[in-house]
Backbone of each chain as nested JSON, in Angstrom:
{
  "chains": [
    {"id": "A", "residues": [
      {"number": 1, "name": "MET", "atoms": {"N": [107.116, -13.537, 45.732], "CA": [107.717, -14.288, 47.062], "C": [109.265, -14.176, 47.235]}},
      {"number": 2, "name": "PRO", "atoms": {"N": [109.384, -14.309, 48.461], "CA": [110.837, -14.003, 48.951], "C": [111.638, -15.528, 48.741]}},
      {"number": 3, "name": "THR", "atoms": {"N": [113.198, -15.325, 48.606], "CA": [113.848, -16.462, 48.509], "C": [114.63, -16.739, 49.683]}},
      {"number": 4, "name": "PRO", "atoms": {"N": [114.825, -18.211, 49.876], "CA": [115.618, -18.455, 51.018], "C": [117.095, -17.478, 51.314]}},
      {"number": 5, "name": "GLU", "atoms": {"N": [117.363, -16.87, 50.346], "CA": [118.562, -16.031, 50.295], "C": [118.279, -14.732, 51.031]}},
      {"number": 6, "name": "GLN", "atoms": {"N": [117.106, -14.078, 50.596], "CA": [116.624, -12.984, 51.117], "C": [116.039, -13.309, 52.637]}},
      {"number": 7, "name": "VAL", "atoms": {"N": [115.489, -14.175, 52.869], "CA": [115.285, -14.428, 54.047], "C": [116.336, -14.438, 55.0]}},
      {"number": 8, "name": "LYS", "atoms": {"N": [117.306, -15.057, 54.757], "CA": [118.571, -15.164, 55.599], "C": [119.076, -13.846, 55.544]}},
      {"number": 9, "name": "ASN", "atoms": {"N": [119.148, -13.341, 54.575], "CA": [119.615, -11.571, 54.706], "C": [118.896, -10.732, 55.588]}},
      {"number": 10, "name": "TRP", "atoms": {"N": [117.489, -10.915, 55.619], "CA": [116.664, -10.213, 56.369], "C": [116.857, -10.646, 57.8]}},
      {"number": 11, "name": "ILE", "atoms": {"N": [117.072, -11.618, 58.275], "CA": [117.157, -12.182, 59.511], "C": [118.584, -11.671, 60.25]}},
      {"number": 12, "name": "GLU", "atoms": {"N": [119.563, -11.645, 59.555], "CA": [120.951, -11.279, 59.767], "C": [121.127, -9.747, 59.914]}},
      {"number": 13, "name": "ALA", "atoms": {"N": [120.301, -9.289, 59.016], "CA": [120.494, -7.821, 59.06], "C": [119.656, -7.076, 60.121]}},
      {"number": 14, "name": "GLY", "atoms": {"N": [118.7, -7.766, 60.612], "CA": [117.821, -7.471, 61.603], "C": [118.257, -8.021, 63.218]}},
      {"number": 15, "name": "LEU", "atoms": {"N": [119.133, -8.85, 62.915], "CA": [119.821, -9.254, 64.36], "C": [121.224, -9.297, 64.778]}},
      {"number": 16, "name": "HIS", "atoms": {"N": [121.547, -8.243, 65.395], "CA": [123.237, -8.003, 65.453], "C": [123.905, -9.246, 65.552]}},
      {"number": 17, "name": "ASP", "atoms": {"N": [125.004, -9.412, 64.961], "CA": [125.943, -10.451, 65.308], "C": [125.183, -11.724, 65.027]}},
      {"number": 18, "name": "SER", "atoms": {"N": [124.456, -12.108, 63.929], "CA": [123.916, -13.507, 63.921], "C": [124.38, -13.991, 62.288]}},
      {"number": 19, "name": "SER", "atoms": {"N": [123.877, -15.31, 62.522], "CA": [124.245, -16.247, 61.189], "C": [122.865, -17.112, 60.998]}},
      {"number": 20, "name": "ALA", "atoms": {"N": [122.461, -17.198, 59.782], "CA": [121.152, -18.022, 59.471], "C": [121.398, -18.792, 58.479]}},
      {"number": 21, "name": "GLU", "atoms": {"N": [120.829, -20.021, 58.555], "CA": [120.874, -21.087, 57.388], "C": [119.495, -20.882, 57.061]}},
      {"number": 22, "name": "VAL", "atoms": {"N": [118.614, -20.946, 55.931], "CA": [117.24, -20.875, 55.834], "C": [117.211, -21.662, 54.594]}},
      {"number": 23, "name": "VAL", "atoms": {"N": [116.159, -22.42, 54.551], "CA": [115.419, -23.329, 53.287], "C": [113.985, -22.887, 53.433]}},
      {"number": 24, "name": "GLY", "atoms": {"N": [113.391, -23.169, 51.999], "CA": [112.034, -22.928, 51.929], "C": [111.535, -22.708, 50.8]}},
      {"number": 25, "name": "ASP", "atoms": {"N": [110.153, -22.757, 50.536], "CA": [109.464, -22.952, 49.15], "C": [108.893, -21.571, 48.941]}},
      {"number": 26, "name": "GLY", "atoms": {"N": [109.371, -20.418, 49.481], "CA": [108.838, -19.244, 48.971], "C": [107.454, -18.637, 49.989]}},
      {"number": 27, "name": "ARG", "atoms": {"N": [106.911, -19.744, 50.586], "CA": [105.723, -19.5, 51.833], "C": [106.218, -19.976, 52.771]}},
      {"number": 28, "name": "HIS", "atoms": {"N": [106.623, -21.27, 52.962], "CA": [107.153, -21.589, 54.356], "C": [108.5, -21.887, 54.391]}},
      {"number": 29, "name": "PHE", "atoms": {"N": [109.278, -21.2, 55.424], "CA": [110.591, -21.067, 55.754], "C": [110.95, -21.728, 56.835]}},
      {"number": 30, "name": "GLU", "atoms": {"N": [112.108, -22.497, 56.755], "CA": [112.806, -22.94, 58.185], "C": [114.029, -22.344, 58.279]}},
      {"number": 31, "name": "ALA", "atoms": {"N": [114.373, -21.765, 59.328], "CA": [115.681, -21.14, 59.634], "C": [116.335, -21.651, 60.872]}},
      {"number": 32, "name": "VAL", "atoms": {"N": [117.487, -21.951, 60.71], "CA": [118.512, -22.3, 61.925], "C": [119.048, -20.758, 62.264]}},
      {"number": 33, "name": "VAL", "atoms": {"N": [119.124, -20.053, 63.252], "CA": [119.597, -18.94, 63.482], "C": [120.768, -19.0, 64.896]}},
      {"number": 34, "name": "VAL", "atoms": {"N": [122.01, -18.633, 64.603], "CA": [122.941, -18.593, 65.814], "C": [123.693, -17.138, 65.853]}},
      {"number": 35, "name": "CYS", "atoms": {"N": [123.259, -16.833, 67.228], "CA": [123.483, -15.528, 67.786], "C": [124.001, -15.492, 69.156]}},
      {"number": 36, "name": "ALA", "atoms": {"N": [125.053, -14.726, 69.516], "CA": [125.458, -14.639, 70.882], "C": [124.614, -14.165, 71.823]}},
      {"number": 37, "name": "GLU", "atoms": {"N": [123.785, -13.026, 71.282], "CA": [122.724, -12.438, 72.22], "C": [121.531, -13.359, 72.471]}},
      {"number": 38, "name": "PHE", "atoms": {"N": [121.563, -14.466, 72.299], "CA": [120.503, -15.381, 72.783], "C": [121.041, -16.063, 74.203]}},
      {"number": 39, "name": "SER", "atoms": {"N": [122.21, -15.879, 74.345], "CA": [122.547, -16.777, 75.732], "C": [121.615, -16.018, 76.891]}},
      {"number": 40, "name": "GLY", "atoms": {"N": [121.068, -16.919, 77.796], "CA": [120.638, -16.4, 78.797], "C": [119.326, -16.322, 78.774]}},
      {"number": 41, "name": "LYS", "atoms": {"N": [118.585, -16.4, 77.335], "CA": [117.37, -16.219, 77.115], "C": [116.431, -17.437, 76.752]}},
      {"number": 42, "name": "ILE", "atoms": {"N": [115.382, -17.454, 77.309], "CA": [114.402, -18.702, 76.91], "C": [113.997, -18.706, 75.467]}},
      {"number": 43, "name": "MET", "atoms": {"N": [113.661, -19.923, 74.804], "CA": [113.371, -19.807, 73.482], "C": [112.419, -18.806, 73.174]}},
      {"number": 44, "name": "LEU", "atoms": {"N": [111.447, -18.638, 73.933], "CA": [110.466, -17.516, 73.503], "C": [110.832, -16.375, 72.985]}},
      {"number": 45, "name": "GLU", "atoms": {"N": [111.78, -15.926, 73.89], "CA": [112.52, -14.427, 73.632], "C": [113.583, -14.674, 72.623]}},
      {"number": 46, "name": "GLN", "atoms": {"N": [114.207, -15.893, 72.366], "CA": [115.008, -15.773, 71.4], "C": [114.3, -15.708, 69.891]}},
      {"number": 47, "name": "HIS", "atoms": {"N": [113.179, -16.497, 69.805], "CA": [112.229, -15.966, 68.629], "C": [111.816, -15.17, 68.406]}},
      {"number": 48, "name": "ARG", "atoms": {"N": [111.251, -14.427, 69.593], "CA": [111.023, -13.076, 69.584], "C": [112.031, -12.164, 68.913]}},
      {"number": 49, "name": "MET", "atoms": {"N": [113.141, -12.329, 69.213], "CA": [114.311, -11.283, 68.842], "C": [114.704, -11.423, 67.218]}},
      {"number": 50, "name": "VAL", "atoms": {"N": [114.258, -12.71, 66.82], "CA": [114.313, -12.854, 65.515], "C": [113.192, -12.038, 64.668]}},
      {"number": 51, "name": "TYR", "atoms": {"N": [112.086, -12.368, 65.232], "CA": [110.707, -11.884, 64.852], "C": [110.648, -10.232, 64.612]}},
      {"number": 52, "name": "THR", "atoms": {"N": [111.083, -9.83, 65.645], "CA": [111.289, -8.307, 66.053], "C": [112.248, -7.805, 64.766]}},
      {"number": 53, "name": "GLY", "atoms": {"N": [113.481, -8.417, 64.531], "CA": [114.232, -8.094, 63.721], "C": [113.806, -7.848, 62.35]}},
      {"number": 54, "name": "LEU", "atoms": {"N": [113.12, -8.922, 62.003], "CA": [112.222, -9.02, 60.662], "C": [111.329, -8.06, 60.353]}},
      {"number": 55, "name": "GLY", "atoms": {"N": [110.684, -7.714, 61.609], "CA": [109.72, -6.458, 61.464], "C": [108.679, -6.615, 60.481]}},
      {"number": 56, "name": "ASP", "atoms": {"N": [108.349, -5.654, 59.386], "CA": [107.338, -5.981, 58.673], "C": [107.45, -6.877, 57.239]}},
      {"number": 57, "name": "LYS", "atoms": {"N": [108.925, -7.373, 57.384], "CA": [108.901, -8.557, 56.509], "C": [108.096, -9.687, 56.834]}},
      {"number": 58, "name": "MET", "atoms": {"N": [107.924, -9.872, 57.869], "CA": [106.86, -10.921, 58.374], "C": [105.583, -11.054, 57.619]}},
      {"number": 59, "name": "GLU", "atoms": {"N": [105.291, -9.676, 57.01], "CA": [103.968, -9.754, 56.304], "C": [104.146, -10.425, 55.102]}},
      {"number": 60, "name": "VAL", "atoms": {"N": [105.473, -10.595, 54.373], "CA": [105.46, -11.305, 53.216], "C": [106.103, -12.612, 53.348]}},
      {"number": 61, "name": "ILE", "atoms": {"N": [106.344, -13.133, 54.844], "CA": [106.626, -14.517, 55.115], "C": [105.644, -15.114, 55.71]}},
      {"number": 62, "name": "HIS", "atoms": {"N": [104.947, -16.203, 54.867], "CA": [103.718, -17.017, 55.296], "C": [103.924, -17.47, 56.772]}},
      {"number": 63, "name": "ALA", "atoms": {"N": [105.219, -18.074, 56.445], "CA": [105.385, -19.208, 57.714], "C": [106.818, -19.263, 58.048]}},
      {"number": 64, "name": "LEU", "atoms": {"N": [107.352, -19.082, 59.105], "CA": [108.71, -19.381, 59.707], "C": [108.872, -20.41, 60.705]}},
      {"number": 65, "name": "SER", "atoms": {"N": [109.406, -21.194, 60.536], "CA": [109.65, -22.042, 61.438], "C": [111.338, -21.719, 62.222]}},
      {"number": 66, "name": "LEU", "atoms": {"N": [111.509, -21.673, 63.469], "CA": [112.678, -21.291, 63.874], "C": [113.385, -22.151, 64.572]}},
      {"number": 67, "name": "ARG", "atoms": {"N": [114.696, -22.335, 64.681], "CA": [115.524, -23.068, 65.653], "C": [116.554, -22.131, 65.743]}},
      {"number": 68, "name": "THR", "atoms": {"N": [116.889, -21.853, 67.432], "CA": [117.745, -20.66, 67.752], "C": [118.948, -21.636, 68.714]}},
      {"number": 69, "name": "PHE", "atoms": {"N": [120.164, -20.898, 68.257], "CA": [121.192, -21.514, 69.19], "C": [122.125, -20.105, 69.595]}},
      {"number": 70, "name": "THR", "atoms": {"N": [122.697, -20.591, 70.454], "CA": [123.96, -19.706, 71.042], "C": [125.169, -20.136, 70.17]}},
      {"number": 71, "name": "PRO", "atoms": {"N": [125.986, -19.435, 69.855], "CA": [127.36, -20.115, 69.302], "C": [127.796, -21.426, 69.953]}},
      {"number": 72, "name": "GLU", "atoms": {"N": [127.888, -21.43, 71.423], "CA": [128.48, -22.562, 72.083], "C": [127.263, -23.719, 71.76]}},
      {"number": 73, "name": "GLN", "atoms": {"N": [126.109, -23.528, 71.834], "CA": [125.048, -24.646, 71.74], "C": [125.336, -25.239, 70.372]}},
      {"number": 74, "name": "TRP", "atoms": {"N": [125.595, -24.29, 69.34], "CA": [125.738, -24.669, 67.995], "C": [126.976, -25.481, 67.702]}},
      {"number": 75, "name": "ALA", "atoms": {"N": [127.768, -25.037, 68.654], "CA": [129.432, -25.868, 68.46], "C": [129.062, -27.494, 68.961]}},
      {"number": 76, "name": "SER", "atoms": {"N": [128.591, -27.35, 70.022], "CA": [128.26, -28.631, 70.844], "C": [127.3, -29.449, 70.035]}},
      {"number": 77, "name": "HIS", "atoms": {"N": [126.523, -28.66, 69.144], "CA": [125.163, -29.614, 68.379], "C": [125.932, -30.705, 67.336]}},
      {"number": 78, "name": "GLY", "atoms": {"N": [126.694, -30.075, 66.924], "CA": [127.507, -30.951, 66.052], "C": [127.007, -30.896, 64.615]}}
    ]},
    {"id": "B", "residues": [
      {"number": 1, "name": "MET", "atoms": {"N": [84.332, -2.149, 74.445], "CA": [85.433, -2.948, 74.783], "C": [86.398, -3.026, 73.682]}},
      {"number": 2, "name": "THR", "atoms": {"N": [87.623, -2.723, 74.014], "CA": [88.651, -2.731, 73.111], "C": [88.955, -4.169, 72.661]}},
      {"number": 3, "name": "VAL", "atoms": {"N": [89.791, -4.222, 71.568], "CA": [90.19, -5.718, 71.26], "C": [91.146, -6.264, 72.303]}},
      {"number": 4, "name": "GLU", "atoms": {"N": [91.925, -5.294, 72.762], "CA": [92.807, -5.75, 73.745], "C": [92.344, -6.212, 74.997]}},
      {"number": 5, "name": "GLU", "atoms": {"N": [91.06, -5.517, 75.492], "CA": [90.477, -5.922, 76.766], "C": [89.623, -7.131, 76.446]}},
      {"number": 6, "name": "GLN", "atoms": {"N": [89.33, -7.358, 75.046], "CA": [88.609, -8.405, 74.783], "C": [89.831, -9.804, 74.894]}},
      {"number": 7, "name": "ILE", "atoms": {"N": [90.738, -9.481, 74.391], "CA": [91.906, -10.745, 74.529], "C": [92.212, -11.093, 75.714]}},
      {"number": 8, "name": "LYS", "atoms": {"N": [92.39, -9.895, 76.515], "CA": [92.738, -10.093, 77.926], "C": [91.765, -10.874, 78.729]}},
      {"number": 9, "name": "GLY", "atoms": {"N": [90.416, -10.457, 78.607], "CA": [89.38, -11.181, 79.196], "C": [89.595, -12.602, 78.609]}},
      {"number": 10, "name": "THR", "atoms": {"N": [89.837, -13.009, 77.558], "CA": [89.66, -14.556, 77.16], "C": [90.999, -15.198, 77.609]}},
      {"number": 11, "name": "VAL", "atoms": {"N": [92.154, -14.646, 77.648], "CA": [93.51, -15.204, 78.341], "C": [93.196, -15.386, 79.517]}},
      {"number": 12, "name": "GLU", "atoms": {"N": [92.454, -14.474, 80.423], "CA": [92.59, -14.534, 81.887], "C": [91.412, -15.33, 82.495]}},
      {"number": 13, "name": "SER", "atoms": {"N": [90.297, -15.671, 81.681], "CA": [89.231, -16.527, 82.09], "C": [89.393, -17.746, 81.829]}},
      {"number": 14, "name": "ASN", "atoms": {"N": [90.538, -18.383, 81.067], "CA": [90.622, -19.787, 80.538], "C": [91.92, -20.274, 80.768]}},
      {"number": 15, "name": "LYS", "atoms": {"N": [92.089, -21.441, 81.209], "CA": [93.416, -21.661, 81.714], "C": [94.366, -21.874, 80.31]}},
      {"number": 16, "name": "VAL", "atoms": {"N": [93.869, -22.438, 79.459], "CA": [94.459, -22.728, 78.096], "C": [93.603, -21.879, 76.904]}},
      {"number": 17, "name": "VAL", "atoms": {"N": [94.404, -21.051, 76.228], "CA": [93.51, -20.432, 75.046], "C": [94.513, -20.779, 73.856]}},
      {"number": 18, "name": "LEU", "atoms": {"N": [93.973, -20.979, 72.585], "CA": [94.606, -21.3, 71.189], "C": [94.055, -20.332, 70.316]}},
      {"number": 19, "name": "PHE", "atoms": {"N": [94.755, -19.363, 69.895], "CA": [94.422, -18.395, 68.955], "C": [94.413, -19.166, 67.601]}},
      {"number": 20, "name": "MET", "atoms": {"N": [93.924, -19.656, 66.718], "CA": [94.328, -20.295, 65.671], "C": [93.405, -19.786, 64.251]}},
      {"number": 21, "name": "LYS", "atoms": {"N": [94.04, -20.344, 63.266], "CA": [93.274, -19.996, 61.956], "C": [92.406, -21.271, 61.638]}},
      {"number": 22, "name": "GLY", "atoms": {"N": [91.267, -21.049, 61.651], "CA": [90.146, -22.107, 61.595], "C": [89.565, -22.587, 62.99]}},
      {"number": 23, "name": "THR", "atoms": {"N": [88.737, -23.728, 63.232], "CA": [88.455, -24.401, 64.384], "C": [89.479, -25.92, 64.582]}},
      {"number": 24, "name": "PRO", "atoms": {"N": [89.011, -26.349, 66.045], "CA": [89.822, -27.628, 66.053], "C": [89.42, -28.767, 64.864]}},
      {"number": 25, "name": "GLN", "atoms": {"N": [88.002, -28.584, 64.881], "CA": [87.625, -29.845, 63.848], "C": [88.243, -29.3, 62.577]}},
      {"number": 26, "name": "PHE", "atoms": {"N": [88.301, -27.895, 62.2], "CA": [88.388, -27.821, 60.575], "C": [89.686, -26.679, 60.773]}},
      {"number": 27, "name": "PRO", "atoms": {"N": [91.115, -27.087, 60.961], "CA": [91.835, -26.139, 61.016], "C": [92.371, -25.717, 59.689]}},
      {"number": 28, "name": "GLN", "atoms": {"N": [92.589, -24.42, 59.525], "CA": [92.976, -24.061, 58.167], "C": [94.3, -23.664, 57.857]}},
      {"number": 29, "name": "CYS", "atoms": {"N": [95.069, -24.128, 58.763], "CA": [96.49, -24.05, 58.444], "C": [97.19, -24.981, 59.314]}},
      {"number": 30, "name": "GLY", "atoms": {"N": [98.5, -25.495, 58.448], "CA": [99.141, -26.472, 59.107], "C": [99.61, -26.517, 60.559]}},
      {"number": 31, "name": "PHE", "atoms": {"N": [100.072, -25.351, 60.672], "CA": [100.517, -24.832, 62.002], "C": [99.555, -24.799, 63.001]}},
      {"number": 32, "name": "SER", "atoms": {"N": [98.493, -24.359, 62.881], "CA": [97.334, -24.363, 63.446], "C": [97.094, -25.639, 64.237]}},
      {"number": 33, "name": "SER", "atoms": {"N": [96.963, -26.454, 63.052], "CA": [96.577, -27.911, 62.857], "C": [97.642, -28.684, 64.064]}},
      {"number": 34, "name": "ARG", "atoms": {"N": [98.945, -28.515, 63.914], "CA": [99.684, -28.987, 64.649], "C": [99.471, -28.646, 66.11]}},
      {"number": 35, "name": "ALA", "atoms": {"N": [99.245, -27.626, 66.323], "CA": [99.016, -27.076, 67.882], "C": [97.764, -27.501, 68.666]}},
      {"number": 36, "name": "VAL", "atoms": {"N": [96.832, -27.751, 67.809], "CA": [95.713, -28.581, 68.339], "C": [95.692, -29.982, 68.617]}},
      {"number": 37, "name": "GLN", "atoms": {"N": [96.659, -30.587, 67.763], "CA": [97.111, -32.062, 67.976], "C": [97.8, -32.236, 69.206]}},
      {"number": 38, "name": "ILE", "atoms": {"N": [98.695, -31.38, 69.484], "CA": [99.77, -31.326, 70.515], "C": [98.815, -31.284, 71.846]}},
      {"number": 39, "name": "LEU", "atoms": {"N": [98.025, -30.287, 71.846], "CA": [97.2, -29.872, 73.218], "C": [96.296, -31.042, 73.358]}},
      {"number": 40, "name": "GLU", "atoms": {"N": [95.895, -31.764, 72.148], "CA": [94.758, -32.849, 72.422], "C": [95.642, -33.985, 72.905]}},
      {"number": 41, "name": "ALA", "atoms": {"N": [96.991, -34.198, 72.484], "CA": [97.916, -35.256, 72.806], "C": [98.104, -35.048, 74.258]}},
      {"number": 42, "name": "CYS", "atoms": {"N": [98.195, -34.086, 74.799], "CA": [98.29, -33.923, 76.285], "C": [96.997, -33.978, 77.202]}},
      {"number": 43, "name": "GLY", "atoms": {"N": [96.115, -34.036, 76.242], "CA": [94.587, -34.393, 76.913], "C": [93.828, -32.977, 77.63]}},
      {"number": 44, "name": "ALA", "atoms": {"N": [94.582, -31.938, 77.317], "CA": [94.303, -30.696, 77.649], "C": [92.912, -30.187, 76.948]}},
      {"number": 45, "name": "SER", "atoms": {"N": [91.937, -29.669, 77.865], "CA": [90.871, -28.964, 77.331], "C": [91.345, -27.602, 77.115]}},
      {"number": 46, "name": "PHE", "atoms": {"N": [90.85, -26.879, 76.143], "CA": [91.392, -25.62, 75.722], "C": [90.202, -24.786, 75.075]}},
      {"number": 47, "name": "GLU", "atoms": {"N": [90.298, -23.287, 75.179], "CA": [89.344, -22.371, 74.65], "C": [90.071, -22.275, 73.175]}},
      {"number": 48, "name": "ALA", "atoms": {"N": [89.202, -22.351, 72.191], "CA": [90.015, -22.192, 70.707], "C": [89.453, -20.704, 70.29]}},
      {"number": 49, "name": "VAL", "atoms": {"N": [90.045, -19.888, 69.753], "CA": [89.473, -18.806, 68.961], "C": [90.048, -18.3, 67.612]}},
      {"number": 50, "name": "ASN", "atoms": {"N": [88.933, -18.603, 66.67], "CA": [89.363, -18.794, 65.165], "C": [89.532, -17.147, 64.816]}},
      {"number": 51, "name": "VAL", "atoms": {"N": [90.989, -16.882, 64.542], "CA": [90.873, -15.508, 64.126], "C": [90.742, -15.023, 62.795]}},
      {"number": 52, "name": "LEU", "atoms": {"N": [90.345, -16.315, 62.012], "CA": [89.716, -15.763, 60.626], "C": [88.548, -15.302, 60.516]}},
      {"number": 53, "name": "SER", "atoms": {"N": [87.689, -15.54, 61.871], "CA": [86.397, -15.016, 61.97], "C": [86.452, -13.58, 62.63]}},
      {"number": 54, "name": "ASP", "atoms": {"N": [87.628, -13.111, 62.872], "CA": [87.305, -11.746, 63.373], "C": [88.908, -10.958, 63.01]}},
      {"number": 55, "name": "MET", "atoms": {"N": [88.851, -10.047, 62.062], "CA": [90.211, -9.589, 61.466], "C": [90.816, -8.464, 62.847]}},
      {"number": 56, "name": "ASP", "atoms": {"N": [89.863, -7.945, 63.474], "CA": [90.558, -7.134, 64.618], "C": [91.226, -8.162, 65.642]}},
      {"number": 57, "name": "ILE", "atoms": {"N": [90.73, -9.21, 65.968], "CA": [91.41, -10.258, 66.853], "C": [92.83, -10.744, 66.243]}},
      {"number": 58, "name": "ARG", "atoms": {"N": [92.634, -10.913, 64.863], "CA": [93.813, -11.619, 64.123], "C": [94.823, -10.655, 64.05]}},
      {"number": 59, "name": "GLU", "atoms": {"N": [94.642, -9.173, 63.988], "CA": [95.761, -8.321, 64.138], "C": [96.171, -7.903, 65.613]}},
      {"number": 60, "name": "GLY", "atoms": {"N": [95.021, -7.825, 66.313], "CA": [95.053, -7.514, 68.086], "C": [95.982, -8.388, 68.587]}},
      {"number": 61, "name": "ILE", "atoms": {"N": [95.872, -9.468, 68.246], "CA": [96.541, -10.825, 69.244], "C": [98.172, -10.684, 68.741]}},
      {"number": 62, "name": "LYS", "atoms": {"N": [98.466, -10.313, 67.842], "CA": [99.888, -9.982, 67.245], "C": [100.582, -8.834, 67.799]}},
      {"number": 63, "name": "ARG", "atoms": {"N": [99.631, -7.965, 68.262], "CA": [100.26, -6.63, 68.961], "C": [100.243, -7.023, 70.473]}},
      {"number": 64, "name": "TYR", "atoms": {"N": [99.245, -7.667, 70.948], "CA": [99.065, -8.185, 72.278], "C": [100.212, -8.84, 72.816]}},
      {"number": 65, "name": "SER", "atoms": {"N": [100.837, -9.86, 71.895], "CA": [101.785, -10.88, 72.418], "C": [103.338, -10.242, 71.675]}},
      {"number": 66, "name": "ASN", "atoms": {"N": [102.997, -9.231, 70.726], "CA": [104.337, -8.918, 70.195], "C": [104.949, -10.208, 69.389]}},
      {"number": 67, "name": "TRP", "atoms": {"N": [104.103, -10.833, 68.792], "CA": [104.547, -11.845, 67.984], "C": [103.619, -12.234, 66.729]}},
      {"number": 68, "name": "PRO", "atoms": {"N": [104.56, -12.146, 65.566], "CA": [103.779, -11.652, 64.329], "C": [102.997, -12.998, 63.732]}},
      {"number": 69, "name": "THR", "atoms": {"N": [102.975, -14.137, 64.431], "CA": [102.321, -15.33, 63.631], "C": [101.211, -15.974, 64.347]}},
      {"number": 70, "name": "ILE", "atoms": {"N": [100.329, -16.588, 63.82], "CA": [99.447, -17.461, 64.321], "C": [99.659, -18.949, 64.035]}},
      {"number": 71, "name": "PRO", "atoms": {"N": [99.452, -19.842, 65.035], "CA": [98.931, -20.03, 66.088], "C": [99.569, -19.273, 67.324]}},
      {"number": 72, "name": "GLN", "atoms": {"N": [98.979, -18.835, 68.406], "CA": [99.276, -18.658, 69.668], "C": [98.722, -19.11, 70.767]}},
      {"number": 73, "name": "VAL", "atoms": {"N": [99.758, -19.508, 71.555], "CA": [99.094, -20.34, 72.724], "C": [99.332, -19.518, 73.963]}},
      {"number": 74, "name": "TYR", "atoms": {"N": [98.368, -19.587, 74.81], "CA": [98.292, -18.889, 76.322], "C": [97.992, -19.881, 77.18]}},
      {"number": 75, "name": "ILE", "atoms": {"N": [98.7, -20.19, 78.295], "CA": [98.45, -20.887, 79.626], "C": [98.498, -19.803, 80.543]}},
      {"number": 76, "name": "ASP", "atoms": {"N": [97.385, -19.916, 81.681], "CA": [97.402, -18.913, 82.631], "C": [97.593, -17.864, 82.566]}},
      {"number": 77, "name": "GLY", "atoms": {"N": [97.082, -17.446, 81.014], "CA": [96.973, -16.123, 81.08], "C": [98.28, -15.405, 80.431]}},
      {"number": 78, "name": "GLU", "atoms": {"N": [99.307, -16.412, 80.343], "CA": [100.714, -15.958, 79.732], "C": [100.718, -16.537, 78.493]}},
      {"number": 79, "name": "PHE", "atoms": {"N": [101.249, -15.776, 77.456], "CA": [101.614, -16.111, 76.265], "C": [102.758, -17.019, 76.24]}},
      {"number": 80, "name": "VAL", "atoms": {"N": [102.791, -18.412, 75.717], "CA": [103.722, -19.211, 75.757], "C": [104.625, -19.374, 74.274]}},
      {"number": 81, "name": "GLY", "atoms": {"N": [103.67, -19.05, 73.206], "CA": [104.468, -19.454, 72.032], "C": [103.569, -19.882, 70.867]}},
      {"number": 82, "name": "GLY", "atoms": {"N": [104.462, -20.121, 69.786], "CA": [103.655, -20.464, 68.607], "C": [103.759, -21.925, 68.622]}},
      {"number": 83, "name": "SER", "atoms": {"N": [103.423, -22.497, 67.287], "CA": [103.726, -24.088, 67.04], "C": [104.993, -24.689, 67.44]}},
      {"number": 84, "name": "ASP", "atoms": {"N": [105.999, -23.971, 67.014], "CA": [107.329, -24.576, 67.178], "C": [107.608, -24.588, 68.695]}},
      {"number": 85, "name": "ILE", "atoms": {"N": [107.348, -23.524, 69.206], "CA": [107.841, -23.514, 70.871], "C": [106.779, -24.574, 71.487]}},
      {"number": 86, "name": "LEU", "atoms": {"N": [105.515, -24.656, 70.987], "CA": [104.769, -25.657, 71.692], "C": [105.096, -27.046, 71.247]}},
      {"number": 87, "name": "LEU", "atoms": {"N": [105.599, -27.384, 70.325], "CA": [106.13, -28.672, 69.951], "C": [107.6, -29.027, 70.779]}},
      {"number": 88, "name": "SER", "atoms": {"N": [108.244, -28.223, 71.012], "CA": [109.266, -28.377, 71.514], "C": [109.265, -28.425, 72.93]}},
      {"number": 89, "name": "MET", "atoms": {"N": [108.608, -27.687, 73.397], "CA": [107.931, -27.788, 75.073], "C": [107.192, -29.323, 75.376]}},
      {"number": 90, "name": "TYR", "atoms": {"N": [106.692, -29.703, 74.331], "CA": [105.738, -30.795, 74.628], "C": [106.917, -32.057, 74.212]}},
      {"number": 91, "name": "GLN", "atoms": {"N": [107.924, -31.931, 73.663], "CA": [108.974, -32.826, 73.316], "C": [109.759, -33.03, 74.734]}},
      {"number": 92, "name": "ASN", "atoms": {"N": [110.063, -31.985, 75.245], "CA": [110.7, -31.986, 76.745], "C": [109.787, -32.116, 78.117]}},
      {"number": 93, "name": "GLY", "atoms": {"N": [108.744, -32.019, 77.875], "CA": [107.836, -32.308, 78.953], "C": [107.434, -31.12, 79.599]}},
      {"number": 94, "name": "ASP", "atoms": {"N": [107.757, -29.743, 79.079], "CA": [107.715, -28.793, 79.952], "C": [106.171, -28.431, 79.771]}},
      {"number": 95, "name": "LEU", "atoms": {"N": [105.59, -28.846, 78.516], "CA": [104.107, -28.586, 78.393], "C": [103.217, -29.164, 79.303]}},
      {"number": 96, "name": "GLN", "atoms": {"N": [103.585, -30.541, 79.263], "CA": [102.792, -31.354, 80.199], "C": [102.864, -30.85, 81.63]}},
      {"number": 97, "name": "ASN", "atoms": {"N": [104.006, -30.5, 82.065], "CA": [104.166, -29.868, 83.363], "C": [103.319, -28.333, 83.601]}},
      {"number": 98, "name": "MET", "atoms": {"N": [103.178, -27.645, 82.625], "CA": [102.603, -26.338, 82.767], "C": [100.954, -26.793, 82.813]}},
      {"number": 99, "name": "LEU", "atoms": {"N": [100.582, -27.92, 81.973], "CA": [99.22, -28.367, 81.921], "C": [98.623, -28.782, 83.039]}},
      {"number": 100, "name": "ASN", "atoms": {"N": [99.329, -29.798, 83.708], "CA": [98.679, -30.307, 84.962], "C": [99.985, -30.316, 85.709]}},
      {"number": 101, "name": "PRO", "atoms": {"N": [100.216, -29.332, 86.562], "CA": [101.263, -29.158, 87.496], "C": [101.206, -30.12, 88.602]}},
      {"number": 102, "name": "SER", "atoms": {"N": [99.729, -30.695, 89.123], "CA": [99.754, -31.517, 90.032], "C": [100.564, -32.701, 89.965]}},
      {"number": 103, "name": "ASN", "atoms": {"N": [100.542, -33.252, 88.714], "CA": [100.73, -34.888, 88.928], "C": [102.347, -35.025, 88.77]}}
    ]}
  ]
}
């Protein structure tokens, strides 16, 4: 089973110029992903970008909850 | 009929379709269960498709929407998202607007 650290690396490797914070128990993971390329995109597209970047890794991740932000949103998120 | 045509037929002939693991009465996964609760909280009637009873649909739906997880919600034939997005749309009222644009 993947570790949060692995999932973080997979997300960042699959999504250009992104940073992720990941927690999880090996089956269910929650990730906060910040990426400049999210700007101007609706949430569905932002999540799809993360999933597309993960590709077949999604086979070994049972569940991944996502919260996505642009750098500006994350800065003001506090 | 291909799986794709089968899925297309289902999502285009029902206003709201939920592809889930299990059934509304017996959801087999927490995220699917949450999606059912959200739709019921909106008072929305919906067509539920149990992907566990048909492997072709279970894999076909992921290709159809280019989205790797279940559940998946479709409104007016359009893919809306999984349980995360459904929840945030419910919290900000977008979901209610999509379900009953009249009021």
